[in-house]
MIFI-729821 format. One record per residue (C-alpha): x, y, z; chain. Coordinates in steps of 0.5 Angstrom, whole numbers. Each point is the difference from the previous one (the first is absolute). Example, Ala and Ser with C-alpha at 12.3 -4.5 7.8 and 13.67 -1.06 7.14 Angstrom:
2
east:25&north:-9&up:16&mikol:A;
east:2&north:7&up:-2&mikol:A;
END
This chain:
179
east:95&north:-79&up:-37&mikol:A;
east:-7&north:-3&up:3&mikol:A;
east:-1&north:-7&up:3&mikol:A;
east:-3&north:-4&up:-6&mikol:A;
east:-7&north:0&up:3&mikol:A;
east:0&north:7&up:0&mikol:A;
east:2&north:2&up:-6&mikol:A;
east:-6&north:-5&up:-2&mikol:A;
east:-5&north:4&up:4&mikol:A;
east:3&north:6&up:-3&mikol:A;
east:-1&north:-2&up:-7&mikol:A;
east:-7&north:-3&up:2&mikol:A;
east:-3&north:7&up:3&mikol:A;
east:3&north:3&up:-7&mikol:A;
east:-3&north:-4&up:-5&mikol:A;
east:-7&north:1&up:5&mikol:A;
east:1&north:7&up:0&mikol:A;
east:0&north:1&up:-7&mikol:A;
east:-6&north:-4&up:-2&mikol:A;
east:-5&north:4&up:-4&mikol:A;
east:-5&north:4&up:5&mikol:A;
east:5&north:0&up:6&mikol:A;
east:-1&north:8&up:4&mikol:A;
east:7&north:3&up:1&mikol:A;
east:4&north:-6&up:0&mikol:A;
east:-2&north:-3&up:6&mikol:A;
east:-4&north:-7&up:-2&mikol:A;
east:-7&north:-2&up:3&mikol:A;
east:0&north:-5&up:6&mikol:A;
east:-4&north:-5&up:-5&mikol:A;
east:4&north:0&up:-5&mikol:A;
east:6&north:-4&up:5&mikol:A;
east:-1&north:-7&up:-2&mikol:A;
east:3&north:-4&up:6&mikol:A;
east:1&north:-6&up:-4&mikol:A;
east:6&north:4&up:-4&mikol:A;
east:4&north:1&up:6&mikol:A;
east:1&north:-8&up:-1&mikol:A;
east:4&north:-3&up:6&mikol:A;
east:1&north:8&up:3&mikol:A;
east:-7&north:0&up:3&mikol:A;
east:1&north:-2&up:7&mikol:A;
east:5&north:5&up:0&mikol:A;
east:-4&north:6&up:-2&mikol:A;
east:-6&north:4&up:4&mikol:A;
east:-4&north:6&up:-1&mikol:A;
east:0&north:6&up:4&mikol:A;
east:-6&north:6&up:0&mikol:A;
east:2&north:7&up:2&mikol:A;
east:-5&north:4&up:3&mikol:A;
east:0&north:6&up:5&mikol:A;
east:3&north:-4&up:6&mikol:A;
east:6&north:-3&up:-4&mikol:A;
east:0&north:-6&up:-4&mikol:A;
east:-3&north:-8&up:2&mikol:A;
east:1&north:-6&up:-2&mikol:A;
east:-6&north:-3&up:-4&mikol:A;
east:3&north:-7&up:-3&mikol:A;
east:6&north:-3&up:2&mikol:A;
east:4&north:-6&up:-3&mikol:A;
east:2&north:-7&up:5&mikol:A;
east:7&north:1&up:-1&mikol:A;
east:0&north:8&up:3&mikol:A;
east:-5&north:-3&up:5&mikol:A;
east:5&north:-5&up:1&mikol:A;
east:6&north:5&up:0&mikol:A;
east:-3&north:4&up:5&mikol:A;
east:-3&north:-6&up:4&mikol:A;
east:-7&north:4&up:1&mikol:A;
east:-6&north:1&up:-3&mikol:A;
east:0&north:6&up:-5&mikol:A;
east:-7&north:2&up:-2&mikol:A;
east:-2&north:6&up:3&mikol:A;
east:7&north:2&up:3&mikol:A;
east:3&north:7&up:-1&mikol:A;
east:6&north:0&up:-6&mikol:A;
east:5&north:3&up:5&mikol:A;
east:-1&north:-5&up:5&mikol:A;
east:4&north:-4&up:-5&mikol:A;
east:6&north:4&up:1&mikol:A;
east:5&north:2&up:5&mikol:A;
east:-3&north:6&up:5&mikol:A;
east:6&north:4&up:-3&mikol:A;
east:-1&north:-2&up:-7&mikol:A;
east:-8&north:0&up:0&mikol:A;
east:0&north:7&up:-2&mikol:A;
east:5&north:-1&up:-7&mikol:A;
east:-5&north:-6&up:-2&mikol:A;
east:-6&north:4&up:1&mikol:A;
east:3&north:5&up:-4&mikol:A;
east:2&north:-4&up:-5&mikol:A;
east:-7&north:-3&up:-1&mikol:A;
east:-4&north:7&up:0&mikol:A;
east:6&north:2&up:-5&mikol:A;
east:-3&north:-5&up:-5&mikol:A;
east:-7&north:2&up:0&mikol:A;
east:2&north:7&up:1&mikol:A;
east:5&north:-1&up:-7&mikol:A;
east:-4&north:-5&up:-4&mikol:A;
east:6&north:-5&up:0&mikol:A;
east:4&north:-6&up:3&mikol:A;
east:3&north:2&up:6&mikol:A;
east:7&north:-6&up:2&mikol:A;
east:1&north:0&up:7&mikol:A;
east:7&north:-3&up:3&mikol:A;
east:0&north:-4&up:6&mikol:A;
east:2&north:-4&up:4&mikol:A;
east:-3&north:-6&up:5&mikol:A;
east:4&north:-3&up:6&mikol:A;
east:6&north:0&up:5&mikol:A;
east:3&north:-2&up:-7&mikol:A;
east:-3&north:6&up:-4&mikol:A;
east:-2&north:-4&up:-6&mikol:A;
east:-1&north:5&up:-6&mikol:A;
east:-7&north:0&up:-2&mikol:A;
east:-3&north:4&up:-5&mikol:A;
east:-8&north:2&up:1&mikol:A;
east:-2&north:3&up:-7&mikol:A;
east:-8&north:5&up:1&mikol:A;
east:-4&north:1&up:-6&mikol:A;
east:-5&north:5&up:0&mikol:A;
east:-7&north:-3&up:-2&mikol:A;
east:-7&north:3&up:-1&mikol:A;
east:-6&north:-2&up:5&mikol:A;
east:-7&north:-1&up:-3&mikol:A;
east:-2&north:7&up:0&mikol:A;
east:6&north:2&up:-4&mikol:A;
east:4&north:4&up:6&mikol:A;
east:8&north:-3&up:0&mikol:A;
east:0&north:-3&up:7&mikol:A;
east:3&north:-6&up:0&mikol:A;
east:6&north:-4&up:-1&mikol:A;
east:2&north:-6&up:-3&mikol:A;
east:6&north:-2&up:4&mikol:A;
east:5&north:-6&up:-1&mikol:A;
east:6&north:-3&up:5&mikol:A;
east:6&north:-2&up:-3&mikol:A;
east:5&north:-3&up:4&mikol:A;
east:8&north:-1&up:-2&mikol:A;
east:1&north:-6&up:4&mikol:A;
east:-4&north:-5&up:4&mikol:A;
east:-3&north:4&up:6&mikol:A;
east:1&north:-5&up:6&mikol:A;
east:-1&north:3&up:7&mikol:A;
east:1&north:-3&up:8&mikol:A;
east:-7&north:0&up:4&mikol:A;
east:1&north:6&up:3&mikol:A;
east:3&north:5&up:-5&mikol:A;
east:-4&north:5&up:-2&mikol:A;
east:-4&north:0&up:-7&mikol:A;
east:0&north:7&up:-1&mikol:A;
east:3&north:3&up:-7&mikol:A;
east:6&north:6&up:0&mikol:A;
east:-1&north:5&up:-6&mikol:A;
east:5&north:3&up:-2&mikol:A;
east:-1&north:3&up:-7&mikol:A;
east:-5&north:2&up:-4&mikol:A;
east:-1&north:1&up:-8&mikol:A;
east:-4&north:2&up:-4&mikol:A;
east:0&north:-4&up:-7&mikol:A;
east:-2&north:4&up:-7&mikol:A;
east:-3&north:6&up:-1&mikol:A;
east:-5&north:2&up:5&mikol:A;
east:-7&north:-2&up:-4&mikol:A;
east:-4&north:6&up:3&mikol:A;
east:2&north:7&up:0&mikol:A;
east:3&north:4&up:7&mikol:A;
east:-6&north:3&up:3&mikol:A;
east:2&north:8&up:0&mikol:A;
east:-5&north:6&up:2&mikol:A;
east:-3&north:5&up:-5&mikol:A;
east:-4&north:7&up:2&mikol:A;
east:-6&north:2&up:-2&mikol:A;
east:-3&north:7&up:1&mikol:A;
east:5&north:-1&up:7&mikol:A;
east:-3&north:-6&up:2&mikol:A;
east:5&north:-6&up:1&mikol:A;
east:-2&north:-6&up:-5&mikol:A;
east:4&north:-6&up:-2&mikol:A;
END
């Protein structure tokens, strides 16, 4: 069972993905209305993925206070401990590739407080699925010592629901491989 805020974003994303005109089950970024997120908005971020990785474009104030630094323009992997950054990055790529929400179960701080990060794919202005709306959902109040690391530790990534995009496959036409 997910954190209530995680479940809210999953349900909200599904409602957006089922609207008329949505292609392959992935809503456009322009359909997202920040006011619909309510008090969760400071714990949200938008990342954009390109060939070099995912970069944070918009970051809520709660997240920046949690990490104790400005995050706009930072690489998504920089939020994670080095030994789990690959899992977090792969989860973000999975959300984009499969066109469905992915939940990262993680922990924070020396107390290893549980936190869920939900990643939901969105289309950019050109129609490419290259953006992710994310939300931090901590299980308890997080407090840190002044010198304590603010990096997250990923534990598990879980795709939610059916993939909205069919898996890629190769086909051969006249002996040449085509997607």
